[in-house]
C-alpha positions as protocol buffer text, in pm:
chain_id: "A"
residue {
  index: 1
  type: UNK
  ca { x: -9 y: 18 z: 9 }
}
residue {
  index: 2
  type: UNK
  ca { x: 161 y: 341 z: -49 }
}
residue {
  index: 3
  type: UNK
  ca { x: 116 y: 627 z: 117 }
}
residue {
  index: 4
  type: UNK
  ca { x: 43 y: 971 z: 92 }
}
residue {
  index: 5
  type: UNK
  ca { x: 288 y: 1253 z: 255 }
}
residue {
  index: 6
  type: UNK
  ca { x: 188 y: 1568 z: 234 }
}
residue {
  index: 7
  type: UNK
  ca { x: 496 y: 1830 z: 270 }
}
residue {
  index: 8
  type: UNK
  ca { x: 354 y: 2177 z: 226 }
}
residue {
  index: 9
  type: UNK
  ca { x: 563 y: 2483 z: 60 }
}
residue {
  index: 10
  type: UNK
  ca { x: 563 y: 2813 z: 35 }
}
residue {
  index: 11
  type: UNK
  ca { x: 650 y: 3000 z: -233 }
}
residue {
  index: 12
  type: UNK
  ca { x: 776 y: 3393 z: -158 }
}
residue {
  index: 13
  type: UNK
  ca { x: 841 y: 3560 z: -501 }
}
residue {
  index: 14
  type: UNK
  ca { x: 1020 y: 3901 z: -489 }
}
residue {
  index: 15
  type: UNK
  ca { x: 1023 y: 4160 z: -776 }
}
residue {
  index: 16
  type: UNK
  ca { x: 1357 y: 4313 z: -848 }
}
residue {
  index: 17
  type: UNK
  ca { x: 1357 y: 4642 z: -1065 }
}
residue {
  index: 18
  type: UNK
  ca { x: 1729 y: 4733 z: -1202 }
}
residue {
  index: 19
  type: UNK
  ca { x: 1759 y: 5078 z: -1357 }
}
residue {
  index: 20
  type: UNK
  ca { x: 2072 y: 5300 z: -1489 }
}
residue {
  index: 21
  type: UNK
  ca { x: 2157 y: 5551 z: -1235 }
}
residue {
  index: 22
  type: UNK
  ca { x: 2441 y: 5796 z: -1336 }
}
residue {
  index: 23
  type: UNK
  ca { x: 2420 y: 5927 z: -968 }
}
residue {
  index: 24
  type: UNK
  ca { x: 2443 y: 5550 z: -789 }
}
residue {
  index: 25
  type: UNK
  ca { x: 2799 y: 5410 z: -725 }
}
residue {
  index: 26
  type: UNK
  ca { x: 2743 y: 5147 z: -950 }
}
residue {
  index: 27
  type: UNK
  ca { x: 2551 y: 5302 z: -1225 }
}
residue {
  index: 28
  type: UNK
  ca { x: 2232 y: 5161 z: -1154 }
}
residue {
  index: 29
  type: UNK
  ca { x: 1955 y: 5203 z: -877 }
}
residue {
  index: 30
  type: UNK
  ca { x: 1817 y: 4844 z: -789 }
}
residue {
  index: 31
  type: UNK
  ca { x: 1461 y: 4809 z: -571 }
}
residue {
  index: 32
  type: UNK
  ca { x: 1278 y: 4467 z: -471 }
}
residue {
  index: 33
  type: UNK
  ca { x: 935 y: 4442 z: -350 }
}
residue {
  index: 34
  type: UNK
  ca { x: 922 y: 4367 z: -126 }
}
residue {
  index: 35
  type: UNK
  ca { x: 1183 y: 4508 z: 45 }
}
residue {
  index: 36
  type: UNK
  ca { x: 1252 y: 4311 z: 302 }
}
residue {
  index: 37
  type: UNK
  ca { x: 1031 y: 3995 z: 301 }
}
residue {
  index: 38
  type: UNK
  ca { x: 928 y: 3842 z: 612 }
}
residue {
  index: 39
  type: UNK
  ca { x: 959 y: 3428 z: 590 }
}
residue {
  index: 40
  type: UNK
  ca { x: 709 y: 3277 z: 830 }
}
residue {
  index: 41
  type: UNK
  ca { x: 642 y: 2964 z: 697 }
}
residue {
  index: 42
  type: UNK
  ca { x: 918 y: 2684 z: 711 }
}
residue {
  index: 43
  type: UNK
  ca { x: 1093 y: 2505 z: 361 }
}
residue {
  index: 44
  type: UNK
  ca { x: 1001 y: 2863 z: 188 }
}
residue {
  index: 45
  type: UNK
  ca { x: 1145 y: 2848 z: -212 }
}
residue {
  index: 46
  type: UNK
  ca { x: 1251 y: 3235 z: -295 }
}
residue {
  index: 47
  type: UNK
  ca { x: 1215 y: 3344 z: -581 }
}
residue {
  index: 48
  type: UNK
  ca { x: 1401 y: 3678 z: -725 }
}
residue {
  index: 49
  type: UNK
  ca { x: 1275 y: 3800 z: -1042 }
}
residue {
  index: 50
  type: UNK
  ca { x: 1381 y: 4052 z: -1260 }
}
residue {
  index: 51
  type: UNK
  ca { x: 1064 y: 4228 z: -1364 }
}
residue {
  index: 52
  type: UNK
  ca { x: 1201 y: 4565 z: -1481 }
}
residue {
  index: 53
  type: UNK
  ca { x: 1525 y: 4611 z: -1651 }
}
residue {
  index: 54
  type: UNK
  ca { x: 1476 y: 4994 z: -1767 }
}
residue {
  index: 55
  type: UNK
  ca { x: 1541 y: 4811 z: -2123 }
}
residue {
  index: 56
  type: UNK
  ca { x: 1902 y: 4723 z: -2022 }
}
residue {
  index: 57
  type: UNK
  ca { x: 1988 y: 4373 z: -2034 }
}
residue {
  index: 58
  type: UNK
  ca { x: 2014 y: 4280 z: -1680 }
}
residue {
  index: 59
  type: UNK
  ca { x: 2110 y: 3932 z: -1500 }
}
residue {
  index: 60
  type: UNK
  ca { x: 2149 y: 3767 z: -1215 }
}
residue {
  index: 61
  type: UNK
  ca { x: 2492 y: 3630 z: -1119 }
}
residue {
  index: 62
  type: UNK
  ca { x: 2466 y: 3486 z: -813 }
}
residue {
  index: 63
  type: UNK
  ca { x: 2422 y: 3574 z: -463 }
}
residue {
  index: 64
  type: UNK
  ca { x: 2590 y: 3550 z: -97 }
}
residue {
  index: 65
  type: UNK
  ca { x: 2503 y: 3556 z: 217 }
}
residue {
  index: 66
  type: UNK
  ca { x: 2574 y: 3741 z: 553 }
}
residue {
  index: 67
  type: UNK
  ca { x: 2582 y: 3510 z: 824 }
}
residue {
  index: 68
  type: UNK
  ca { x: 2767 y: 3277 z: 557 }
}
residue {
  index: 69
  type: UNK
  ca { x: 2705 y: 2962 z: 775 }
}
residue {
  index: 70
  type: UNK
  ca { x: 2359 y: 3035 z: 857 }
}
residue {
  index: 71
  type: UNK
  ca { x: 2222 y: 2708 z: 853 }
}
residue {
  index: 72
  type: UNK
  ca { x: 1910 y: 2846 z: 676 }
}
residue {
  index: 73
  type: UNK
  ca { x: 1941 y: 2918 z: 288 }
}
residue {
  index: 74
  type: UNK
  ca { x: 2032 y: 2695 z: 29 }
}
residue {
  index: 75
  type: UNK
  ca { x: 2276 y: 2758 z: -249 }
}
residue {
  index: 76
  type: UNK
  ca { x: 2098 y: 3006 z: -487 }
}
residue {
  index: 77
  type: UNK
  ca { x: 2030 y: 2870 z: -867 }
}
residue {
  index: 78
  type: UNK
  ca { x: 2028 y: 3092 z: -1162 }
}
residue {
  index: 79
  type: UNK
  ca { x: 1755 y: 3104 z: -1452 }
}
residue {
  index: 80
  type: UNK
  ca { x: 1936 y: 2974 z: -1753 }
}
residue {
  index: 81
  type: UNK
  ca { x: 1819 y: 3298 z: -1907 }
}
residue {
  index: 82
  type: UNK
  ca { x: 1959 y: 3524 z: -1599 }
}
residue {
  index: 83
  type: UNK
  ca { x: 1654 y: 3681 z: -1470 }
}
residue {
  index: 84
  type: UNK
  ca { x: 1542 y: 3479 z: -1215 }
}
residue {
  index: 85
  type: UNK
  ca { x: 1734 y: 3342 z: -889 }
}
residue {
  index: 86
  type: UNK
  ca { x: 1579 y: 3062 z: -635 }
}
residue {
  index: 87
  type: UNK
  ca { x: 1686 y: 2904 z: -306 }
}
residue {
  index: 88
  type: UNK
  ca { x: 1528 y: 2792 z: -25 }
}
residue {
  index: 89
  type: UNK
  ca { x: 1445 y: 2844 z: 286 }
}
residue {
  index: 90
  type: UNK
  ca { x: 1454 y: 2625 z: 524 }
}
residue {
  index: 91
  type: UNK
  ca { x: 1313 y: 2923 z: 822 }
}
residue {
  index: 92
  type: UNK
  ca { x: 1366 y: 2743 z: 1141 }
}
residue {
  index: 93
  type: UNK
  ca { x: 1554 y: 3025 z: 1341 }
}
residue {
  index: 94
  type: UNK
  ca { x: 1453 y: 3390 z: 1388 }
}
residue {
  index: 95
  type: UNK
  ca { x: 1709 y: 3639 z: 1237 }
}
residue {
  index: 96
  type: UNK
  ca { x: 1770 y: 3888 z: 980 }
}
residue {
  index: 97
  type: UNK
  ca { x: 2018 y: 3778 z: 691 }
}
residue {
  index: 98
  type: UNK
  ca { x: 2212 y: 3978 z: 506 }
}
residue {
  index: 99
  type: UNK
  ca { x: 2177 y: 3923 z: 104 }
}
residue {
  index: 100
  type: UNK
  ca { x: 2406 y: 4052 z: -170 }
}
residue {
  index: 101
  type: UNK
  ca { x: 2227 y: 3971 z: -476 }
}
residue {
  index: 102
  type: UNK
  ca { x: 2521 y: 4020 z: -810 }
}
residue {
  index: 103
  type: UNK
  ca { x: 2430 y: 4150 z: -1117 }
}
residue {
  index: 104
  type: UNK
  ca { x: 2611 y: 4177 z: -1426 }
}
residue {
  index: 105
  type: UNK
  ca { x: 2479 y: 4416 z: -1740 }
}
residue {
  index: 106
  type: UNK
  ca { x: 2534 y: 4349 z: -2117 }
}
residue {
  index: 107
  type: UNK
  ca { x: 2913 y: 4464 z: -2147 }
}
residue {
  index: 108
  type: UNK
  ca { x: 2996 y: 4260 z: -1791 }
}
residue {
  index: 109
  type: UNK
  ca { x: 2991 y: 4502 z: -1573 }
}
residue {
  index: 110
  type: UNK
  ca { x: 2898 y: 4316 z: -1236 }
}
residue {
  index: 111
  type: UNK
  ca { x: 2708 y: 4513 z: -943 }
}
residue {
  index: 112
  type: UNK
  ca { x: 2533 y: 4450 z: -645 }
}
residue {
  index: 113
  type: UNK
  ca { x: 2226 y: 4536 z: -427 }
}
residue {
  index: 114
  type: UNK
  ca { x: 2204 y: 4427 z: -40 }
}
residue {
  index: 115
  type: UNK
  ca { x: 1883 y: 4378 z: 64 }
}
residue {
  index: 116
  type: UNK
  ca { x: 1752 y: 4140 z: 366 }
}
residue {
  index: 117
  type: UNK
  ca { x: 1546 y: 3817 z: 452 }
}
residue {
  index: 118
  type: UNK
  ca { x: 1357 y: 3839 z: 789 }
}
residue {
  index: 119
  type: UNK
  ca { x: 1334 y: 3477 z: 943 }
}
residue {
  index: 120
  type: UNK
  ca { x: 1005 y: 3508 z: 1151 }
}
residue {
  index: 121
  type: UNK
  ca { x: 909 y: 3115 z: 1220 }
}
residue {
  index: 122
  type: UNK
  ca { x: 539 y: 3073 z: 1306 }
}
residue {
  index: 123
  type: UNK
  ca { x: 398 y: 2748 z: 1494 }
}
């Protein structure tokens, strides 16, 4: 007899807007919506998606996290076209994680943005 197991999975989608900005040190302004997501469910899949690029071909190249050995976030996976970056959040410990999103433009210029993720496990 086969037994069915139900494991709930929650998805948190975060939209990323990247626009050229001559006044910015890296030449681009980056905004995320939500600005600081609060993750309340365990085993949450977090998707950062470039939703607006100001007409410039911008791609994700990866990310770093502080603290690095946090026991919460998996390694990130970047989609083939570079428009989506996905990782899992175990979310078993209340903490704030400092994430650095890494990008590159068509010319290969690399830049970064450092939003946060707030883990607040419920239950």
